[in-house]
C-alpha positions as CSV (number, residue, x, y, z in Angstrom):
1,M,114.9,-81.6,-106.4
2,A,113.0,-78.3,-106.7
3,H,114.3,-75.2,-105.0
4,A,112.0,-73.2,-102.8
5,R,111.9,-69.6,-103.7
6,K,112.6,-67.2,-100.9
7,Q,109.4,-65.4,-99.8
8,L,109.9,-61.7,-100.0
9,P,108.3,-59.6,-97.3
10,V,105.4,-57.3,-98.3
11,I,106.0,-53.7,-97.2
12,P,102.8,-51.7,-97.1
13,G,102.6,-47.9,-96.6
14,E,101.4,-44.5,-97.7
15,G,103.5,-42.3,-99.9
16,E,103.5,-39.7,-102.6
17,L,103.2,-40.6,-106.3
18,R,104.8,-38.1,-108.7
19,Y,104.6,-38.1,-112.5
20,R,104.3,-35.3,-115.1
21,G,101.3,-33.2,-114.1
22,F,100.5,-35.0,-110.9
23,R,101.7,-35.2,-107.3
24,G,99.5,-36.9,-104.7
25,Q,99.1,-39.4,-101.9
26,V,98.7,-43.1,-102.6
27,E,98.9,-46.4,-100.7
28,Y,101.5,-48.9,-101.8
29,Q,102.6,-52.5,-101.2
30,I,106.2,-53.5,-102.2
31,Q,107.4,-57.1,-102.5
32,G,110.8,-57.0,-100.9
33,E,112.8,-54.5,-98.7
34,P,113.3,-51.2,-100.6
35,S,116.4,-50.4,-98.5
36,S,118.1,-53.5,-100.1
37,L,118.0,-51.9,-103.6
38,R,121.4,-50.7,-105.0
39,F,122.2,-48.9,-108.2
40,G,122.1,-51.3,-111.1
41,P,119.6,-53.7,-112.7
42,A,118.0,-54.9,-109.5
43,R,114.3,-54.1,-109.1
44,L,111.4,-54.8,-106.8
45,R,107.8,-55.1,-107.8
46,G,104.8,-53.5,-106.1
47,A,101.3,-52.1,-106.5
48,L,99.8,-48.7,-105.7
49,T,96.2,-47.9,-104.8
50,A,94.6,-44.6,-105.6
51,S,91.4,-43.5,-107.4
52,P,90.7,-45.4,-110.7
53,E,91.4,-42.2,-112.7
54,I,94.8,-41.7,-111.0
55,A,95.8,-45.3,-111.3
56,E,94.9,-45.3,-115.0
57,D,96.7,-42.0,-115.7
58,A,99.8,-43.2,-113.8
59,F,99.9,-46.3,-116.0
60,R,99.5,-44.3,-119.2
61,Q,102.4,-42.0,-118.1
62,G,104.6,-45.1,-117.9
63,E,107.1,-43.7,-115.4
64,G,107.3,-41.6,-112.3
65,Q,108.6,-41.5,-108.8
66,L,107.3,-42.9,-105.5
67,V,108.3,-41.3,-102.2
68,L,107.9,-43.8,-99.4
69,E,106.8,-43.0,-95.8
70,N,110.5,-42.7,-94.7
71,G,111.2,-40.1,-97.4
72,S,113.1,-42.4,-99.8
73,V,112.5,-41.6,-103.5
74,Y,112.5,-44.4,-106.1
75,R,111.9,-44.4,-109.8
76,I,109.0,-46.5,-110.9
77,T,108.0,-48.0,-114.2
78,M,104.4,-48.9,-114.6
79,L,103.7,-52.5,-115.6
80,G,99.9,-52.9,-115.6
81,H,96.5,-51.6,-114.8
82,T,92.9,-53.0,-115.3
83,A,90.4,-50.5,-116.6
84,G,88.1,-49.3,-113.7
85,S,90.5,-50.5,-111.0
86,G,92.2,-48.3,-108.5
87,T,95.4,-50.5,-108.5
88,A,98.4,-50.1,-110.8
89,Y,101.4,-52.3,-110.8
90,F,105.0,-51.2,-111.0
91,E,108.7,-52.0,-110.8
92,M,110.9,-49.8,-108.7
93,R,114.6,-49.0,-108.8
94,I,117.0,-46.4,-107.5
């Protein structure tokens, strides 16, 4: 019998993206509840939306920080970006 995967809630919001040489506002969507993250290997995935140039530059940087609407700061590792798109995908952890 197949097991159904638990659907994670999608948390949208506006926050601040930070990486070397940049600090600015972005929109984000996170799959899962960020407050559930603890120190360790657990990660959540998400996407950020900005101008195509910022999304591409963030992806090229590889790592950065995302400050959520509530002020929580998370480390992010960029996973993907399509040329010309304003969306970049990431994994986040504490």
